[in-house]
N, C-alpha and C positions, 0 to 999 in steps of 0.2 A: 959542235955542231949537233944544234937537234933531232932527235931521233923520234920518227911517227913509232907512237903508239899501237899494239895489234889492232885497234878498233878502227885507228887511222888505216893502216894497210890494208884491212879490211874494204877499207870501204875506198879505195883508188882503189883498187885491182875488182870491184864493180864494176867504175867508174870507166874503167883501160876495155873492162870486156863487154861495156856500152858501146863504147869507142872505136869494137874492133877489136881487140887485144892489141893496143897503142901504148906511148908515151901520148897522156894527155893534152894538149894546145895549148902556150901557158906564154904570158905578161909580164914585166916590171911592171909596174908602177910605181914613180917615187916622187914625193912631192914639198920639196921645201918650202912653209909657210913665211910673208912676210913677218911674223908674231913670232913663230920660234928664235930664239936666241941659244941654239944649241949650238955645237962641234957639229952633230950627224948632218953633216954634206950629202946630198946626188948623189954623187960619187960612190961615198960609203957606200949608203942604205944602197947602191945598184949593184957596187960590188956584194955584198952580204948576200941581196938576194941570187943575183948569177950562181957566186960561193956554191947555194943551198941547192938550187938549181941540176948545177954541177952534179954534186955531194948523189941527188936523187935521181940522175938522168933517165934512172931503169922506167920513171912515174912521169919525168914531166920533160915536156919536148919546150926552149923556150925559142917562144915567135918574135920579140923582139923586149927594147924594150922604149917605153915612156916615161919625159920626165915633167914636171910643171918646179917651176922656177920662184918663188916669191907670188904666189898666187895663193890667193882662199881657197877653203875647200864651204865654208859655207855663202859667199855673194858671189858675182860672176863680172866684178872688179876685176879691171886687169888681165880679164881675158877674152882672146880674140872674137870668141861665138856671142 
C-alpha cells in the first residue's frame, strides 16, 4: 500500500482543517474502456481504491462508488447523457 509523503500529509491535514477537522468526503470512480484489453476489471479497480480509502480512513470518508464499463473517456458515445 502506497504511503503518503510528509508533504502530502501536510496538504491533506490543511484541507481537513478547512473542512472542520473531519475526513475528506471522497468517491471512487472506476472506468473500463472498450479499448482496454487488460485484466484490470472494474471490481479490481474498485477494491484497490476502497482498500486505499480504508487504510487511510483518518483522512478520507468514502461516500460511494461509481462505475463506467465499456465507455470511452474521449467521446460521449454509449453514454446516457
